[in-house]
C-alpha positions in Angstrom: 0.0 0.0 0.0 1.5 3.4 -1.0 2.2 6.1 1.5 0.2 9.3 0.5 2.8 11.6 2.1 5.6 9.8 0.3 3.7 9.9 -3.0 3.3 13.7 -2.6 7.0 14.2 -1.8 8.0 12.2 -4.9 5.7 14.3 -7.1 8.2 17.2 -6.9 10.2 15.5 -9.7 7.7 16.8 -12.2 8.4 20.4 -11.3 12.1 20.2 -10.4 13.0 23.1 -12.7 10.2 25.3 -11.3 11.3 24.4 -7.8 14.8 25.6 -8.6 13.7 28.8 -10.2 11.1 29.8 -7.6 12.1 28.5 -4.2 14.2 30.8 -2.0 17.5 30.0 -0.4 18.3 30.3 3.3 19.6 33.3 5.2 23.3 33.1 6.3 22.2 33.8 9.9 20.1 30.6 10.0 22.9 28.5 8.5 25.4 29.9 11.0 23.2 28.9 13.8 22.5 25.4 12.5 26.1 24.4 11.9 28.3 23.3 14.8 31.6 25.0 15.4 34.4 23.4 13.4 32.1 21.3 11.1 33.9 20.1 8.0 31.7 17.2 6.6 28.0 17.9 6.1 25.1 15.9 4.8 22.3 17.8 3.1 19.4 15.3 3.6 16.4 15.8 1.3 18.6 18.2 -0.7 16.2 18.7 -3.6 17.7 20.9 -6.3 20.4 22.1 -3.9 19.2 25.4 -2.5 20.9 24.7 0.8 23.7 22.6 -0.7 24.9 25.6 -2.7 25.2 27.7 0.5 27.1 25.0 2.3 29.5 24.4 -0.6 30.2 28.2 -0.8 31.4 28.0 2.8 34.2 25.6 1.8 32.5 22.6 3.5 32.7 19.0 2.2 29.0 18.3 1.3 27.1 15.2 0.3 23.6 15.7 -1.0 21.0 12.9 -0.6 17.5 12.9 -2.1 15.0 10.3 -3.3 14.1 12.1 -6.5 16.4 11.7 -9.5 15.1 14.8 -11.3 15.9 16.9 -8.3 19.5 15.6 -8.1 19.9 16.1 -11.8 19.3 19.8 -11.4 21.6 19.9 -8.3 24.4 18.2 -10.2 24.2 20.6 -13.1 25.0 23.5 -10.8 27.3 21.6 -8.4 29.1 18.9 -10.5 31.8 18.3 -7.9 29.3 17.6 -5.1 28.3 14.0 -4.5 24.6 13.6 -5.1 23.2 10.3 -4.0 19.8 8.7 -4.3 18.5 7.8 -0.8 16.1 8.6 1.9 16.2 9.7 5.5 15.2 6.2 6.6 18.0 4.6 4.5 20.9 7.1 4.2 23.6 5.8 1.8 26.6 6.8 4.0 28.7 4.9 6.4 28.6 5.2 10.2 30.2 8.2 11.9 30.9 9.9 8.6 29.6 13.6 9.0 29.8 16.4 11.5 26.3 17.7 10.7 23.1 16.7 9.0 21.0 19.5 7.8 17.4 19.1 6.5 15.8 21.9 4.6 12.0 21.9 3.8 11.9 18.1 4.1 11.6 16.8 7.7 7.8 16.6 7.5 8.2 14.0 4.7 10.2 11.7 6.9 9.3 8.9 9.3 10.8 10.7 12.3 11.5 7.6 14.4 13.4 5.9 11.6 15.0 9.1 10.4 16.4 10.0 13.9 18.1 6.5 14.1 19.6 6.9 10.7 20.9 10.4 11.3 22.4 9.3 14.6 24.1 6.5 12.8 25.9 8.7 10.2 26.7 11.5 12.6 30.0 11.5 14.6 29.7 11.8 18.4 28.8 15.4 19.3 27.5 16.0 15.7 24.5 18.3 15.0 21.1 17.7 13.4 19.7 20.9 12.1 16.2 21.4 10.5 15.2 24.6 8.6 12.0 25.7 6.9 11.0 28.8 5.1 7.5 30.2 5.3 6.2 33.3 3.6 5.4 36.0 6.1 1.7 36.6 5.4 1.1 39.2 8.0 1.0 42.1 5.7 0.1 43.4 2.2 0.2 41.4 -1.0 1.7 38.3 0.7 -1.5 38.0 2.7 -3.5 38.2 -0.5 -1.3 35.5 -2.0 -2.0 33.2 0.9 -5.7 33.5 0.3 -5.1 32.2 -3.2 -2.6 29.5 -2.6 -3.5 28.4 0.9 -1.7 29.6 4.0 1.7 28.2 4.8 2.1 26.8 8.3 5.3 26.4 10.4 5.8 22.6 10.4 8.2 22.9 13.4 5.6 24.0 15.8 6.0 23.6 19.6 5.1 19.9 19.4 8.1 19.0 17.3 11.0 17.5 19.3 14.1 15.6 18.5 14.3 12.6 20.9 17.2 10.6 22.3 20.0 10.2 21.4 19.8 13.9 20.7 20.0 16.6 23.3 20.2 20.4 23.7 17.1 21.0 21.6 16.8 24.6 20.5 14.5 26.6 18.2 15.0 29.9 16.5 13.2 32.2 14.0 15.0 34.4 11.4 13.1 37.1 9.5 14.5 38.2 6.1 13.4 39.2 2.6 13.9 37.3 -0.7 13.9 39.3 -4.0 12.5 37.6 -7.0 10.8 38.2 -10.4 7.1 37.9 -11.1 7.8 34.7 -13.1 9.8 33.3 -10.2 6.7 33.8 -7.9 4.6 31.8 -10.4 7.3 29.1 -10.3 7.3 29.2 -6.6 3.5 28.5 -6.4 3.7 25.9 -9.2 6.4 24.0 -7.3 4.4 23.6 -4.1 3.1 20.0 -3.5 -0.6 20.9 -3.3 -0.4 22.7 -6.7 1.5 19.8 -8.3 -0.9 17.2 -7.0 -4.1 19.2 -7.6 -6.4 18.3 -10.6 -5.3 20.2 -13.8 -8.2 22.6 -13.6 -7.5 23.6 -10.0 -3.8 24.0 -10.7 -4.6 26.2 -13.8 -7.0 28.3 -11.9 -4.6 28.9 -9.0 -1.8 30.0 -11.3 -4.2 32.3 -13.2 -5.2 33.9 -9.9 -1.6 34.5 -9.0 -1.0 36.2 -12.4 -4.1 38.3 -11.8 -2.7 39.4 -8.4 0.6 40.3 -10.1 -1.2 42.4 -12.7 -3.7 44.2 -10.4 -2.2 44.6 -6.9 -0.9 48.2 -6.5 2.4 46.9 -4.9 3.0 44.5 -7.8 1.7 45.8 -11.0 4.3 47.2 -13.5 7.2 46.0 -11.4 10.0 43.7 -12.5 11.2 42.8 -8.9 9.2 41.6 -5.9 10.3 41.7 -2.2 8.8 38.6 -0.5 9.3 38.5 3.3 10.0 35.2 4.9 10.2 33.7 8.4 12.8 31.0 8.5 12.3 28.5 11.4 15.3 26.5 12.6 15.7 23.6 15.0 19.0 22.1 16.2 20.1 19.3 18.6 23.3 17.6 19.3 24.1 13.8 19.3 25.1 12.6 22.7 
C-alpha cells in the first residue's frame, strides 16, 4: 500500500525546474546557527535541487547531497558537478557510520518517518554531531503576501512547539529568522507551481490557482508594473546535538 505523504513528496520531480527557479535559499544567519563550530563534513538530507547545498559548498565545506528524486538531483548536479549527489532517503541514508559532523534538513523533515530518520541520522553522525532542521514560510502578516496566501493556501510552520528531537539527541533549541527574498514575477509563479498541493491538484485547479496569481501580479498596487518583488520570509530553525 502506498504512503500518500511519500507519494506527494516524490511528485516534486515533475516540477524540479520550477522548484529551482522559484524557491528561496536560506539566510546566512540561519545556516550559521544550525552548523556546529568546526564542522567540515556535512550531509544535506532531502537536498532537492540544492538550494541549501549551494550555500554549504560556498562555505568551503565538504558536502554530500541525498534525495530520493532523480530529477531533483539532476538539477543539483548541473550547478554543483563536484558535489556527490546520492539517491537515498532519511530512513536509509547511503553513507557509512560516523561519517559527517552535521546533518541539515531543509524543507523536508515533514516528509520523513521521524523515528526511523532519527536513528539513521544518529548512525551517520559523529559523536557530538549536529542535526539541524530549517524551513522557510512566507510572512503573510501584511500586504500582498497576505492576499497571495488567500489564493494558494496559508503556509504553516511545520516545526511547531510539538516538534521535538528525541534521544540520542540533546540540547534541543528553536529559532526564527526574518528576512526578505527578492524575485521576479515569473519566479513567484514558479514558486507556487512547485508547491506540493499545486503539483498534485487536478489540472483545472492548478490552472485556476496560477491564473489567480497572475491576476494578483497584474492588479495589486504593490506588484503591477514592477520587475522585482520583495517577498518577506520567516525561517524557522531547530537544532540538537548527538550525545
